[in-house]
KEZABA-260221 format. One line per field, with one value per residue (C-alpha): residue number from 1; residue in one letter; x, y, z. Coordinates in pm, 1 decimal. Layout:
BEGIN
seq = NUM|...
type = a|...
X = X|...
Y = Y|...
Z = Z|...
// end
This chain:
BEGIN
seq = 1|2|3|4|5|6|7|8|9|10|11|12|13|14|15|16|17|18|19|20|21|22|23|24|25|26|27|28|29|30|31|32|33|34|35|36|37|38|39|40|41|42|43|44|45|46|47|48|49|50|51|52|53|54|55|56|57|58|59|60|61|62|63|64|65|66|67|68|69|70|71|72|73|74|75|76|77|78|79|80|81|82|83|84|85|86|87|88|89|90|91|92|93|94|95|96|97|98|99|100|101|102|103|104|105|106|107|108|109|110|111|112|113|114|115|116|117|118|119
type = x|x|x|x|x|x|x|x|x|x|x|x|x|x|x|x|x|x|x|x|x|x|x|x|x|x|x|x|x|x|x|x|x|x|x|x|x|x|x|x|x|x|x|x|x|x|x|x|x|x|x|x|x|x|x|x|x|x|x|x|x|x|x|x|x|x|x|x|x|x|x|x|x|x|x|x|x|x|x|x|x|x|x|x|x|x|x|x|x|x|x|x|x|x|x|x|x|x|x|x|x|x|x|x|x|x|x|x|x|x|x|x|x|x|x|x|x|x|x
X = -4009.6|-4176.7|-4174.2|-3803.4|-3728.2|-3927.8|-3742.3|-3405.9|-3494.9|-3620.9|-3296.0|-3087.2|-3293.9|-3247.8|-2875.1|-2847.0|-3053.3|-2826.0|-2515.8|-2666.5|-2747.0|-2393.3|-2246.7|-2472.7|-2362.7|-1996.0|-2052.8|-2220.5|-1920.6|-1674.0|-1866.9|-1863.1|-1489.7|-1424.9|-1623.2|-1431.8|-1098.7|-1199.7|-1286.6|-951.9|-771.7|-954.2|-859.1|-493.4|-486.4|-628.9|-373.9|-84.1|-202.3|-230.1|118.4|263.4|100.6|235.4|586.7|563.8|434.4|670.1|989.1|970.8|987.1|847.2|635.1|947.8|1122.0|831.9|825.2|1201.0|1175.8|884.3|1088.7|1392.8|1193.4|1016.1|1348.5|1516.5|1414.0|1542.2|1196.5|1010.9|654.3|475.0|518.3|746.2|931.8|1120.9|1475.0|1752.9|1923.0|2168.0|1986.8|2117.9|2101.7|2264.5|2413.0|2232.7|2061.5|1694.8|1404.3|1207.6|888.5|895.6|872.2|1124.1|1453.9|1402.4|1735.7|1725.6|1359.4|1434.3|1222.5|1369.1|1366.2|1119.7|1275.7|954.1|754.1|435.1|451.3
Y = 4400.0|4073.1|3952.5|4034.0|3850.3|3546.5|3537.8|3563.2|3283.2|3065.6|3123.6|3035.8|2722.5|2605.2|2677.1|2475.2|2191.9|2180.0|2174.5|1891.5|1688.5|1738.6|1633.1|1327.5|1232.4|1267.6|1051.3|782.9|787.2|760.9|471.2|287.8|354.0|230.6|-87.3|-147.0|-89.0|-326.6|-594.0|-544.4|-573.7|-898.9|-1039.3|-938.8|-1087.8|-1412.2|-1422.0|-1352.8|-1626.8|-1872.6|-1785.5|-1819.6|-2158.4|-2284.2|-2168.2|-2314.9|-2651.6|-2687.8|-2527.6|-2603.2|-2240.9|-2147.2|-1863.6|-1735.4|-1712.9|-1505.2|-1274.6|-1217.4|-1131.5|-893.6|-715.5|-701.4|-546.3|-305.2|-182.4|-118.2|245.8|290.3|298.1|-7.2|111.2|-172.3|-11.0|-53.0|275.3|445.3|338.7|535.0|385.6|499.8|574.1|323.4|594.4|899.6|771.0|1026.0|918.1|845.5|754.3|437.8|630.8|787.6|577.0|798.2|962.2|1328.3|1419.1|1248.5|1144.6|783.1|508.5|346.5|-28.6|-140.8|-265.8|-427.7|-694.1|-585.3|-221.4
Z = 2067.8|2161.2|1798.5|1762.5|2085.0|1969.9|1636.5|1811.8|2053.4|1769.2|1579.8|1886.7|1954.3|1594.2|1611.9|1935.2|1782.8|1477.2|1698.7|1906.5|1594.3|1463.7|1798.8|1808.4|1457.8|1556.5|1864.6|1652.1|1416.5|1703.7|1856.9|1523.5|1486.8|1841.3|1773.6|1449.2|1625.0|1903.5|1646.1|1470.0|1804.7|1880.8|1539.4|1583.5|1933.3|1797.4|1514.1|1754.6|1988.7|1698.5|1572.3|1920.8|1977.8|1645.1|1733.5|2081.4|1954.9|1657.4|1788.1|2157.9|2265.8|2606.0|2736.1|2912.0|2572.0|2443.5|2747.2|2720.7|2349.1|2413.5|2680.7|2450.1|2166.2|2402.3|2543.3|2205.2|2206.3|2563.2|2722.4|2855.3|2797.3|2621.0|2278.0|1979.7|1966.5|1692.0|1622.6|1458.9|1158.0|895.5|570.6|315.3|45.1|203.1|529.6|750.1|1073.1|1006.3|1233.0|1165.4|1246.5|899.9|583.4|401.5|491.7|581.6|421.7|83.0|58.3|-32.5|119.1|430.7|478.8|742.1|1063.4|1188.3|1006.6|1183.1|1072.1
// end
């Protein structure tokens, strides 16, 4: 019985070791993805700041203009939550109401025009 018990324990230890290695690999992948996403966010923030400074310098807009436009865009979906939400539009192909979340109309399947330059 001792040999059977030892084999069973060895099997369970190897199974746990494999699961730990898989989990460690997944964590490493998630950390790399997080770092990449953080870098992309930094680059987008830098580009937005550069665009804003160009507009402010060349067109005379103010930070208050920018804040008001951000609030206006945020509120378009009826919820002020710091996100661009979905909007409803009439499909130009079939006339049915379509959500801007989807790239194509769910009724006729035709591509919908984008309502946001940044998406």
